[in-house]
N, C-alpha and C positions, 0 to 999 in steps of 0.2 A: 229742312228734315234731317234727321239722323239714323246714320247706318250703324248697325248694332253685329257683331258677328262673335257666336259661342263656341266654345269649343274645351278639351278636356273630358269629355263622357268615356264612358267604358263600361266593362263588366269589373265587378269587385265583390269579393266574399263580405258576407255580414260580419261586420266589425271592422271592416277595413276603412282605408281614407282615399279621396278623391278631392281633386282641385281643380274647379273648372274657372275660366277666364271669358272675358265681355271685354271687347274693343269696341269702343266707339270713335265715330269718325261723323264729319260733318259738321252740322250747327251744333256744337258742342257747348259752345256760351250758353246757350239757352237751357243747359240741363241744370236743375236745381236739386236734383236725387235718382240715384238708380235702383232698379230692383230686381230681384229673382225672383222667376216663377216656376211654377211646375203644372204639368198636366199628365195624367194616365187617361187611358180609354174609357170612355165612358163618364168623365167626370169632368167638371169645368176647371179653369184654369185656376191653381191655387198661388198666393202669395207666400213666398218661402222667408223673403225678409227684405229690406232697405238699408240703403247709406243716403244720409245726404250730402251736399256739397261740403258741409263744415266737418262731416267725419261719423256723426252721431247713427247709430244701427238699431233697427229692431227687427225681430223674428217672431214668427210662426210659434205657437208654442209646441208644436208637434217637434219642432228642429233646436229650441232653445238649448244651449250648452252643448250641442253638437256640430252646428255649423256657425261659421263667422264670415262675413262679409267683411273684405278689405278695398283699399284702391290704390294703383299707383301713385307716385310722386308726380308723373306727369298730368293724373286724372283722367287719362283717356282710358285707363282700363280697370275694369273692377274684377274681384276674385271672389269666389265663393269656396271656401276650405270646409269639406265636408268630413266628418269624423265619426266613428263609431256609426257606420252606416248601419241601416235595416232595410229587408226587404220592402219593407213599404214605402221607402225613399224612392224606389224604382219610378220612373217617369222620364219626360223630356223635360228638358229644363232651358227656360229662354231667361234672357236678360230685357229690360226696356229701359227707357229713361224717360223722367218727368220733369215738367215745367213747374213751376210754381201754381199753375193753376189745379186744384183739385182733380182727380179722376182723369188728367189728360196723358198720353203717353206721345213722345215725341215719335218714336219708331215704329215700323212695321213689326208685325208677327212672324218671325221667320221660322226656319226650322228646327232650332233649337240644337240643343246636344243629349244624347239619351244616355242616360245614367240606369244601369241595370246592377242590383244587388243580389245577389244568391244565398241560399241557406246554407 
């Protein structure tokens, strides 16, 4: 199993920036990609973006051009840099690890980190 800890959430005004961190531990050798997700009350979890072990990234259309996913040199920490935040970005943000098997997550869905964007 992979253990994941998210941090960096908080309250920010619209147009501001925030940087989230996700630290992975455990069987990190199994990880082929990392993903950032978010969820608001009454909605299902939404994929924000992913980064592969090779460094390739993909983003949801709603955050494209504003959010950037990066990885530490040690590859055990993934970041989500969020710029030009909008109120609709308000959500609990989660990270998870993926194996090479499509649709498989390696970690449990934890408490995430709350991001609140005010108008």
